[in-house]
N, C-alpha and C positions, 0 to 999 in steps of 0.2 A: 651423724658420727662423722668424725673429720676423716680426709683422706689416710694420712698418716697413720690411723688407727686401723683404718679396712686396710691398707697394705700391710699391713704387721700381723695381722690375724692368721691364724692358722687352727683351722679346728681339726686337722688328722687325728685320728684314735690311735688307740696303742697297737704295736704290729708296723705298720708301716715304714718302710724301708727309709735308709739316710738319703738317697735321692729323691724321695714324694716328698721327704719334709723339708726340702729345701722350696719347695711350692707352698704358695700360699690358697689357703681354700676359700675359695668368694661366691657368695649367691650370684646369679642372675644380674639382678637388679645392681648390687655392690659392682660388679664388672660394667653396666652400664654407667655409674655413677663415677667411675675412674677413665672411664673415654673422652671425659670432658664434655665439651660442645661445640661440636665442629661447624663453623657456619654453611658450608654449602648445602642446599636441600636436600638436593639426592642423598645427601650421605646421613645428614641430621635425623630425616622424617623417614627411612626408609632403610639404607645399607647398614647403616648402626645397630641396628637392632641384630643383622645377619651375621654379620661378621664378629658383633659383641657376644652372642650365642655361641660361638666359634671358641670366642677367646676362652668364654667361661668351660667350654668342654674341654679344650686343652690342658687350661688352669689347675681344672679338678680333678681331670683322669687320665689324658692323653699324655701331657708331660712334651709334648714336642717342642725342641729347643727353638726360639725366634729363628735364628739361622738355616737349618731345617726348614722353616717354613716359608722362610726367601727362598730357598731353593725350589720349592715347590712351586711359586708363584713365575720366578723366573723360568720353569720349565714349560708352565701355563704360558706364559708371554711367549716365550719360542714358539707353540705350537700354534698361539693364536697369529702371530706373524707368518708361518709359514703357511696356514691356512688360508689367511688373506693374498698370500701370494700366489698361490692355485687356484685362485678364484671362487675358495668355499667360502663364501662370507659368512654364511649361518654358524659354522664352526669355527670360525676367525672369531664373530662378535663373543659366542658364548666363552671360548677361552680368554679372551680378552677382559671379560666382567672377572670370570674366574681367578683372573692373577690381580684385578686390582681387590676383588674381595680377600685374599690371601694376603696380598700387598698391605690390605688395612688390620691386619689379624696378627702380622709379625712385630707390630711397633709396641701396641698396647700389653702382649705377651710380654716383650723384653723387659717396659716399664715396670710392668706390675710384678711380675717374676723376679726384677732387678739383676737381668740376664743380657742387659744392654754391653755392645763393643763395638769398634771401629769397625771388625769385618762385618758386622750388623748392617750397619752404614752404608758400609762399601757395597753390598749386595744390595741394597734396597737403592741405589741409586744406577746402578747399573741394571736393575730390572726394570725399575720406570723408564730408563732410556729406548732399553729393547720391546716393552710395552707400547711406548708412544711412537716412538721416531722408528722404530722397526714395523708397526702398527699403520703407520702412513704411507711408507715406501712400499709395505707390503700391499695394501689396498691400491697403490698407483699400479707395480705392475701388475695387481691383478685385473684390474681396470684397463688395461691394455697397453699403458705404458707411454700414451700418445702425448704430446707437446700440450696439450691440456690440462691432464692430471699430472706431467712433472712440474706444470706451472704451478699447481696446485699445492704439491707434495712441499716445492721448494718453500713456496710461501709461509706455510706451515710451519715448517724445519726451522726458518730463519725466526718467525716469530716465537717459535717454543724457546730458541737458545736466549733470545733478549729476556723474554719474560723469565726464564729461570734465574738469569743472573741479577735481574731486576729484584724478586722473590728473596734471592740471597743477601742481596745489599739491605733489604728493609728488613732483614730478620735479624743480620749485623748489626743496623742502626738500633734495634730496639733491645738485643742483649748490651750493647755498650752504656744504655739508658739503665741498665739495673733491671729489666723486665724477662719477667719467665718465659720461656717458649709458650705454654701454655695462657699465660695472661695475655700475652700477644696475638694469640692466635681466638680467644674470646670476646678482646676487648678494642680488636683493628677492625679498620672499615673494610667492605664487602670486597673490594678488591687486592686487598693484600690476600686473602685466601681468596681467589677469584672463585669466580663458578666455573671455572677450567673443569670442576670435575663432571658437571652438568654438561659440559658443552663437549666432552671428549664422551659423557656417556651417548650423547644425543650422536655424535658422529660416529664412535668405534663399537656402537654397543648395536642402538634403538635402531637407525636407518638400515646398517647393514644388516639386522637381524630380521626386519620388515623386505628385506630385496630392493633395497636403495642406497647402496656403496655409493654410488656416484653425489645422491646429496648430503650424505656423510663427509663424502670430501671437499662438496665446498662450503657446507656449515662450518667445518672446521678451518678452512683457509681463509673464508670470508670475518670469522666472528673472533678467532683467536688473536689476529693481530689491531683489533678494536680492543680488547681490553688490554690486551700490551701495552697500545698508544695510552689508555685510561691509566693505566701505573706508571708508566714513563712521564704523563702532564702533573699527577698527582706528586710524583719526586720533587719534580722541578718545582712544583708550588710550595711545598713544604720545605725544599731545601734537604731533602732526606738523602744521606747519603748511598 
């Protein structure tokens, strides 16, 4: 069944309130189908089944507004940054990943329920910045804030800023060509949707979770610039604006 029909379907029975009727009623499979096909391996083969289930629960029963979910994600991100800052790397890792999962819930919820907004976009931008840049400097401080960790944090932050700019320009270029964002995500080469998600998962979640936060810092500071450099070279070669 086509996506348009899926999104327009409403199986709510009689007696539902007007606010409930504003929400579509989808099966778990239909929710997964509407998530599209994200390329990052960690998300496609694992995380999407978790956040897809949360989207399914919310769409059908909880009816939390996407902006509310964004605020919960932001709160978790702030908690993770604070935990890293205090040297509590286990809690920092868990709260970081919770913030990311919730961040994956708000967007699909907004699109499926047709509740997208400029405020939602702004909340997502701020939440991502807190979760990633905040967590980096939380790790730096939690590991002692010496010259080595400061240099690693600075390297990652510079690369992150450059990567976000390149990513944004790549999206704008696709939009100018009449390509939808879903088409761009599904058809683009891997560096357009770089394995940043896997890298962030290793650096901010897995390694701190197993008691190796310094390894996480090194991983992010080494591989993130390499990936950003690949994006830059690709843009120069292909002439993407």
